[in-house]
C-alpha positions as a Python dict, from the first residue, in 0.01 Angstrom:
ca = {
    (1, 'M'): (0, 0, 0),
    (2, 'T'): (-213, -359, -31),
    (3, 'S'): (-565, -418, 67),
    (4, 'G'): (-638, -785, 275),
    (5, 'L'): (-994, -826, 171),
    (6, 'I'): (-1071, -1065, -22),
    (7, 'T'): (-1204, -988, -354),
    (8, 'R'): (-1427, -1120, -706),
    (9, 'R'): (-1085, -1147, -868),
    (10, 'N'): (-834, -1296, -644),
    (11, 'L'): (-1113, -1532, -491),
    (12, 'L'): (-1148, -1635, -874),
    (13, 'V'): (-773, -1654, -957),
    (14, 'T'): (-684, -1843, -625),
    (15, 'G'): (-923, -2098, -714),
    (16, 'T'): (-880, -2161, -1089),
    (17, 'A'): (-520, -2235, -971),
    (18, 'L'): (-623, -2458, -753),
    (19, 'L'): (-842, -2636, -1012),
    (20, 'V'): (-521, -2635, -1184),
    (21, 'S'): (-284, -2762, -1015),
    (22, 'G'): (-409, -2967, -804),
    (23, 'A'): (-539, -2899, -395),
    (24, 'S'): (-143, -3070, -321),
    (25, 'G'): (-49, -2719, -522),
    (26, 'L'): (166, -2869, -765),
    (27, 'S'): (172, -2897, -1117),
    (28, 'V'): (-58, -3198, -1317),
    (29, 'P'): (57, -3347, -1648),
    (30, 'A'): (-226, -3388, -1899),
    (31, 'Q'): (-350, -3702, -1908),
    (32, 'A'): (-395, -3721, -2317),
    (33, 'K'): (-672, -3915, -2468),
    (34, 'G'): (-439, -4127, -2675),
    (35, 'V'): (-383, -4176, -3097),
    (36, 'A'): (-813, -4258, -3235),
    (37, 'P'): (-839, -4553, -3475),
    (38, 'T'): (-900, -4514, -3815),
    (39, 'A'): (-1249, -4581, -3902),
    (40, 'S'): (-1342, -4725, -4254),
    (41, 'M'): (-1404, -4520, -4556),
    (42, 'R'): (-1728, -4592, -4787),
    (43, 'G'): (-1672, -4788, -5077),
    (44, 'G'): (-1304, -4868, -4942),
    (45, 'S'): (-1407, -5296, -4953),
    (46, 'N'): (-1480, -5249, -5329),
    (47, 'N'): (-1364, -5467, -5555),
    (48, 'Y'): (-1186, -5613, -5251),
    (49, 'R'): (-980, -5922, -5310),
    (50, 'P'): (-898, -6127, -4972),
    (51, 'G'): (-590, -6293, -4996),
    (52, 'A'): (-376, -6081, -5280),
    (53, 'P'): (-82, -6136, -5301),
    (54, 'I'): (224, -5947, -5155),
    (55, 'V'): (391, -5838, -5389),
    (56, 'D'): (694, -5626, -5478),
    (57, 'R'): (532, -5375, -5759),
    (58, 'I'): (122, -5386, -5912),
    (59, 'G'): (209, -5367, -6334),
    (60, 'G'): (441, -5175, -6459),
    (61, 'G'): (472, -4940, -6230),
    (62, 'G'): (546, -4558, -6215),
    (63, 'F'): (277, -4422, -5953),
    (64, 'W'): (343, -4445, -5545),
    (65, 'M'): (100, -4574, -5289),
    (66, 'S'): (214, -4480, -4990),
    (67, 'G'): (118, -4394, -4555),
    (68, 'T'): (150, -4557, -4239),
    (69, 'V'): (25, -4760, -3979),
    (70, 'R'): (56, -4713, -3605),
    (71, 'R'): (-118, -4880, -3324),
    (72, 'A'): (-417, -4738, -3175),
    (73, 'G'): (-376, -4553, -2799),
    (74, 'D'): (25, -4491, -2812),
    (75, 'G'): (63, -4474, -3219),
    (76, 'A'): (351, -4721, -3210),
    (77, 'P'): (453, -4783, -3526),
    (78, 'L'): (337, -5173, -3663),
    (79, 'A'): (586, -5354, -3855),
    (80, 'G'): (533, -5644, -4092),
    (81, 'Q'): (188, -5585, -4156),
    (82, 'R'): (10, -5673, -4408),
    (83, 'I'): (-154, -5355, -4597),
    (84, 'Q'): (-399, -5464, -4997),
    (85, 'I'): (-384, -5227, -5240),
    (86, 'W'): (-602, -5242, -5611),
    (87, 'A'): (-771, -4911, -5820),
    (88, 'H'): (-841, -4855, -6158),
    (89, 'T'): (-566, -4745, -6332),
    (90, 'T'): (-363, -4762, -6698),
    (91, 'E'): (-351, -5128, -6695),
    (92, 'G'): (-701, -5235, -6574),
    (93, 'N'): (-982, -5178, -6357),
    (94, 'E'): (-1080, -5202, -5959),
    (95, 'R'): (-1201, -5605, -6116),
    (96, 'D'): (-944, -5722, -6208),
    (97, 'Q'): (-649, -5957, -6068),
    (98, 'R'): (-363, -5778, -6193),
    (99, 'S'): (-476, -5456, -6009),
    (100, 'H'): (-455, -5626, -5646),
    (101, 'G'): (-170, -5711, -5507),
    (102, 'A'): (-39, -5648, -5108),
    (103, 'T'): (308, -5522, -4924),
    (104, 'L'): (432, -5541, -4595),
    (105, 'T'): (534, -5263, -4335),
    (106, 'D'): (841, -5171, -4219),
    (107, 'A'): (1043, -5138, -3812),
    (108, 'N'): (866, -4772, -3861),
    (109, 'G'): (528, -4917, -4001),
    (110, 'V'): (598, -4737, -4359),
    (111, 'F'): (439, -4952, -4631),
    (112, 'R'): (505, -4863, -4990),
    (113, 'L'): (432, -4995, -5316),
    (114, 'E'): (487, -4850, -5663),
    (115, 'M'): (196, -4943, -5941),
    (116, 'P'): (52, -4846, -6309),
    (117, 'Q'): (-131, -4505, -6319),
    (118, 'I'): (-427, -4456, -6155),
    (119, 'V'): (-670, -4299, -6397),
    (120, 'P'): (-1025, -4132, -6306),
    (121, 'A'): (-1332, -4417, -6215),
    (122, 'F'): (-1646, -4291, -6140),
    (123, 'G'): (-1556, -3904, -6209),
    (124, 'Q'): (-1355, -4006, -5911),
    (125, 'P'): (-898, -4043, -5938),
    (126, 'H'): (-952, -4294, -5611),
    (127, 'G'): (-703, -4561, -5475),
    (128, 'H'): (-810, -4901, -5221),
    (129, 'L'): (-675, -4990, -4952),
    (130, 'A'): (-779, -5275, -4699),
    (131, 'Y'): (-571, -5347, -4360),
    (132, 'D'): (-680, -5749, -4283),
    (133, 'S'): (-435, -5985, -4126),
    (134, 'G'): (-676, -5994, -3843),
    (135, 'E'): (-452, -5936, -3516),
    (136, 'F'): (-664, -5599, -3584),
    (137, 'E'): (-977, -5503, -3639),
    (138, 'T'): (-1077, -5459, -4087),
    (139, 'V'): (-999, -5158, -4177),
    (140, 'F'): (-1122, -4986, -4538),
    (141, 'L'): (-962, -4723, -4740),
    (142, 'R'): (-1037, -4529, -5027),
    (143, 'P'): (-843, -4216, -5046),
    (144, 'V'): (-950, -4000, -5330),
    (145, 'M'): (-617, -3774, -5552),
    (146, 'R'): (-642, -3416, -5618),
    (147, 'S'): (-556, -3421, -5974),
    (148, 'S'): (-611, -3768, -6232),
    (149, 'A'): (-194, -3573, -6310),
    (150, 'D'): (-103, -3653, -5923),
    (151, 'T'): (242, -3936, -5917),
    (152, 'S'): (155, -4075, -5568),
    (153, 'L'): (-99, -4086, -5275),
    (154, 'E'): (-103, -4136, -4906),
    (155, 'A'): (-284, -4355, -4679),
    (156, 'H'): (-209, -4425, -4330),
    (157, 'F'): (-387, -4606, -4087),
    (158, 'V'): (-414, -4639, -3642),
    (159, 'L'): (-543, -5026, -3663),
    (160, 'Q'): (-702, -5124, -3330),
    (161, 'P'): (-657, -5461, -3155),
    (162, 'A'): (-903, -5754, -3260),
}
């Protein structure tokens, strides 16, 4: 036999259910906060060269820099976005013009550019990437490789409209 008494437990359960489902008793969908924009990394803009040319490959190749570019908020992929890439490699240092190049994202917001093997500079093997086209806020990235023997590195951008 059940009792019709209001117990503290029943009150808490009922109150919580009303808060979760709303006073109407209908389920309220969760509200997503969206995809946050990528912040520039410290040291990312070191040796940056505005206007580096779009290229098919930097130097002799052998190492792949790749990633994605999406819009902040809804996370939609961004096609045709210019990403500049540069690094200290087996063929030149970060200051050399020949160590810089840019590429465009495809329809899925993906970019990929072949370049010479990245080698350690200041003790760390790392690359530099920049979004600087103006439609969105400029972002500089400086991802560090796990090992100087790695033959690829990924970096992902989430861009905030300018």
